[in-house]
N, C-alpha and C positions, 0 to 999 in steps of 0.2 A: 850387598847388591847396591850398585850405584842408583842414584835417584833417577838418572836419565833412563836406564834400562827399565826401571819400575814404571815410570810414566808410560813409556813405549808399549810395556806388556799390558797396562791397563787400557790404553787406547786400543790395541789389538783386540783384546777381549770385548770391548764395547762394540767395535765394528764387527766382529764376527756375531755377537748377540744380535745387533740391528740387521744384519743379512739373514740370519736364521728366522728372526720375527717376520721380515718381508716375505720370505718364502712360505712360512706358515700361514700368514695372513692371506696372501694369494691363493694358496691352495684352499683354504677355508672359504674364501669368497667365491672361487669357481665352484666348489663342490656345494655350497649353498645355494647358488643361482641355478646350477645345471643338474645337480644330484649326480654328477659324474666327475671323477677326478681326471683331468686332462694332463698327461705327462708327455705330450708330444713335444712341447718346446724344450723341456729338460733333456730329452733325448737328443734333441738337435744341438743344444748347447755342449753336451757331454762329448757328442761325436766331434764337434768342432775344436774343442779344447784337446781331445785325444789326438787329432790328426795334426793340430798346430805343433803340440809337443814332439809328435813322431817326426814331422818334417824338419823341425828345429834340430832333432838329433841327427838326421840325415844330412842336412846341409850346414849346420852350425851357423846358420844366418837368419836372424830374427825377421827381416824384411821378406826374405824368400819364403819363410815358413807362413807368413801372413798371406802371401800371394797364392801359395800352393793349397792351403786348406779351404779356401773359399769355394772352388768349384765342386769338390766332392761332398761338401755338406749342403749344397743346394741353395746357398745364400743368393746367388745369381741364377736365373733360368738360363738354359741353353739357347744359344742363338739359332733363330730360324724355325722355332716351334710355334 
């Protein structure tokens, strides 16, 4: 195994570990303060990621996918409400 690949894999593992730690720490903090696990933001991120990938598959254009997924996920409120 080349040294470059080993370094990249180690950094990827550290990055994933930090992300999982931040998620666990955030859930622990929210549960400790509110005694209730709030998963609403996770659902919003999951829906946005799914729609972005779906729109990318349909349009094969990354910029178009970013524009199309915003409205259905509710990141911007509807006009005139």
